[in-house]
C-alpha positions, -999 to 999 in steps of 0.1 A, spaced: -321 -579 731 -312 -548 752 -319 -514 736 -308 -480 749 -324 -448 735 -309 -413 741 -328 -380 735 -327 -344 747 -361 -347 763 -384 -374 776 -416 -354 768 -428 -333 738 -428 -346 703 -394 -363 702 -396 -375 738 -430 -391 731 -415 -409 701 -387 -423 722 -410 -434 750 -435 -449 724 -408 -469 707 -396 -482 741 -431 -493 751 -435 -511 718 -400 -527 720 -410 -541 755 -441 -557 740 -418 -573 714 -399 -589 744 -369 -565 743 -354 -548 772 -355 -511 765 -339 -482 786 -344 -446 778 -321 -417 787 -323 -379 787 -306 -350 805 -314 -342 842 -339 -314 847 -370 -305 867 -393 -309 837 -377 -343 829 -384 -355 864 -422 -348 861 -426 -379 839 -422 -411 858 -407 -437 834 -396 -473 839 -360 -481 830 -349 -446 826 -315 -429 831 -308 -393 836 -276 -378 822 -256 -353 842 -269 -325 864 -287 -292 859 -256 -273 870 -234 -291 845 -259 -286 817 -263 -249 824 -225 -245 822 -225 -264 789 -252 -241 775 -233 -210 785 -200 -224 772 -216 -232 738 -233 -198 736 -200 -179 741 -177 -202 722 -200 -215 695 -188 -250 703 -218 -272 709 -214 -306 725 -178 -301 737 -183 -298 775 -202 -321 800 -170 -342 803 -176 -355 838 -214 -360 832 -207 -380 801 -180 -401 817 -204 -411 845 -232 -418 820 -210 -439 798 -200 -460 828 -237 -467 833 -240 -476 796 -211 -501 799 -228 -517 828 -261 -519 809 -243 -534 779 -269 -527 753 -271 -546 720 -284 -515 702 -280 -478 709 -307 -456 694 -298 -419 693 -324 -391 688 -317 -354 693 -281 -348 706 -281 -310 705 -289 -287 733 -257 -292 753 -262 -322 776 -236 -347 764 -200 -346 752 -201 -356 716 -165 -367 710 -167 -389 741 -200 -404 731 -189 -412 695 -155 -424 707 -173 -449 729 -196 -460 701 -166 -464 678 -146 -485 703 -176 -506 715 -188 -514 679 -224 -514 692 -248 -511 663 -264 -476 662 -298 -464 650 -299 -426 648 -332 -408 642 -328 -373 629 -357 -351 638 -341 -321 621 -310 -311 602 -287 -302 631 -265 -333 627 -251 -323 594 -248 -285 597 -224 -263 616 -251 -252 640 -287 -249 626 -315 -274 630 -332 -258 599 -319 -237 570 -346 -238 544 -362 -205 554 -328 -188 553 -321 -202 519 -287 -215 530 -268 -244 513 -234 -240 530 -239 -272 549 -233 -292 517 -196 -283 516 -187 -267 550 -206 -241 570 -192 -206 575 -205 -171 581 -237 -183 596 -268 -163 587 -287 -176 617 -261 -172 644 -286 -158 669 -313 -185 663 -314 -217 683 -289 -228 694 -279 -192 698 -241 -183 698 -221 -151 702 -192 -165 682 -194 -181 647 -176 -214 649 -198 -231 623 -169 -239 600 -151 -257 629 -183 -274 642 -191 -287 607 -156 -303 605 -159 -317 640 -193 -332 633 -181 -348 601 -152 -363 620 -172 -376 649 -204 -387 631 -187 -406 603 -163 -424 626 -187 -452 635 -195 -483 616 -228 -502 615 -249 -471 619 -283 -465 603 -297 -430 599 -335 -428 601 -355 -398 590 -392 -392 593 -396 -379 558 -382 -385 523 -373 -348 522 -349 -351 551 -337 -385 540 -326 -370 506 -307 -341 524 -289 -367 546 -278 -386 515 -263 -353 501 -245 -346 534 -214 -362 550 -238 -386 568 -246 -401 535 -218 -426 542 -243 -444 565 -273 -465 555 -304 -441 554 -339 -453 560 -372 -434 562 -396 -443 590 -424 -416 592 -435 -404 626 -469 -418 636 -500 -405 654 -526 -422 675 -554 -430 651 -577 -440 680 -575 -405 694 -574 -385 663 -607 -395 647 -637 -374 635 -651 -361 667 -683 -341 670 -685 -311 693 -701 -277 699 -668 -258 691 -684 -238 663 -714 -228 683 -693 -219 713 -672 -195 692 -701 -181 672 -690 -193 638 -718 -216 628 -725 -211 591 -690 -199 583 -661 -216 566 -636 -224 594 -599 -223 586 -577 -239 612 -540 -236 621 -522 -255 648 -487 -250 662 -470 -249 695 -444 -223 688 -461 -198 665 -437 -175 647 -428 -165 611 -413 -200 606 -448 -215 612 -465 -188 592 -482 -166 618 -478 -136 594 -496 -155 567 -527 -159 589 -526 -122 596 -527 -116 558 -556 -140 554 -575 -123 582 -571 -90 563 -581 -104 528 -608 -131 533 -643 -119 537 -668 -125 566 -678 -159 552 -645 -172 567 -634 -176 603 -598 -182 612 -590 -203 643 -554 -207 656 -545 -232 683 -514 -229 705 -513 -191 707 -501 -176 740 -516 -145 755 -488 -122 744 -490 -134 707 -528 -133 708 -529 -97 718 -509 -87 686 -532 -106 662 -561 -91 643 -594 -92 663 -611 -114 637 -587 -143 644 -600 -167 671 -572 -180 693 -571 -211 715 -543 -215 740 -521 -246 739 -539 -277 749 -526 -311 761 -561 -326 758 -559 -345 726 -596 -353 725 -603 -315 726 -578 -310 698 -595 -338 677 -628 -319 682 -612 -287 668 -596 -305 638 -630 -320 630 -649 -287 633 -627 -271 606 -635 -270 569 -598 -269 560 -565 -271 578 -541 -245 566 -504 -250 573 -483 -222 558 -451 -235 574 -418 -224 559 -397 -252 575 -410 -286 585 -395 -320 588 -428 -338 583 -457 -319 598 -476 -341 623 -504 -315 625 -512 -323 589 -515 -360 597 -537 -353 628 -560 -331 607 -564 -358 580 -571 -384 607 -600 -362 619 -613 -361 583 -602 -325 575 -584 -317 542 -550 -300 544 -535 -271 524 -498 -265 529 -468 -248 513 -444 -269 493 -417 -268 519 -397 -295 537 -416 -327 544 -450 -310 549 -465 -321 516 -456 -358 520 -488 -369 538 -509 -354 510 -522 -367 477 -550 -356 453 -576 -372 475 -571 -353 507 -554 -319 501 -534 -295 481 -499 -280 480 -490 -245 468 -456 -229 464 -441 -213 495 -451 -177 502 -476 -176 473 -504 -162 493 -526 -156 463 -525 -192 454 -532 -201 490 -563 -180 490 -576 -194 457 -573 -229 471 -589 -220 504 -619 -206 486 -621 -236 462 -618 -262 489 -644 -245 511 -669 -239 484 -665 -270 463 -656 -295 490 -636 -318 467 -623 -340 496 -644 -362 518 -639 -374 553 -632 -410 544 -605 -401 519 -587 -379 544 -589 -405 570 -576 -432 547 -545 -410 538 -536 -408 575 -536 -446 580 -500 -451 569 -490 -429 598 -504 -452 625 -480 -448 654 -481 -485 665 -470 -497 631 -443 -470 629 -429 -479 663 -431 -516 653 -410 -507 622 -382 -496 645 -384 -529 664 -380 -547 631 -350 -525 624 -335 -534 658 -339 -571 650 -323 -567 616 -293 -548 629 -289 -572 659 -289 -602 636 -260 -588 614 
């Protein structure tokens, strides 16, 4: 069986998922090719059986075109033509789509090819972009226009930023393109996103939930001198981890916690750049972004509680990583963030209820109702090898139809 995967990156969270699925598929005896747009950062990672789509110049033109016109995925005509010729030559039995936004492929050409070729499609949605007029996320904005047709976008200048509001037209075009193919299965990493998809125009397709997974051999309880190094021995350590700290991730909530919690508590934030760190209260300990997963496991393990006041989240892999290291999780009831939790490993409070958040922080730190083994057990259903294998079984199921 020959499988082709397409994504906007070959690194980062979605890129690593694509590559991990490919590696697992090859162990299953499948031929698996990955594809992403051309770019200097994409070239850093050396991958077997990998195709690059288009050129940097073509993509930059597409990005500018989309920014000024509000029409995303409507350029890159020559780049897409050349790529689809390669796809025809490859002759895959399954095409697995991931993120298609960020202006690197011509969407009507791609879906026209998929429709005519009748190749079975698996499409993993890592956010909500596929069924909105523009936005990957809309929960924080409180918008439900995507249900019947986007218009008058409240997030026009958020990614993917546009100077012209064409969300009504893009919603119509996406519905036309994305519902035109048969034998497609939409996969979401959370029940929350799966339920949204079923309410959208993509609900005409089969919808399955396959959670993202993490490496449970790396994220394990790992002792270190982190507390001693930062002078917080004897304190309750609250941890937050993100790689794009902003209001969406709840950076302002940690500022409030730093102001309200007494000296018994120490707040540590991982993934904070120098500019953001300079604006935070002095009693917040910041750690720059780390690619060293063992170091990250040490920090997760050192914490008494992992706090995730996210306001938009498809699933929340940081929650799972913390649990795998034996640390209980406290999060807002938003998106798929609560899904990895049950009453043995963490708590959920209503979004933006800071008082409830503080009460639970104090209770969990003082009473310690969750043990390491229970947290670790809750993470086991997110073992990445099993999740990647689940995709391979889906390939076999679709190929056999």
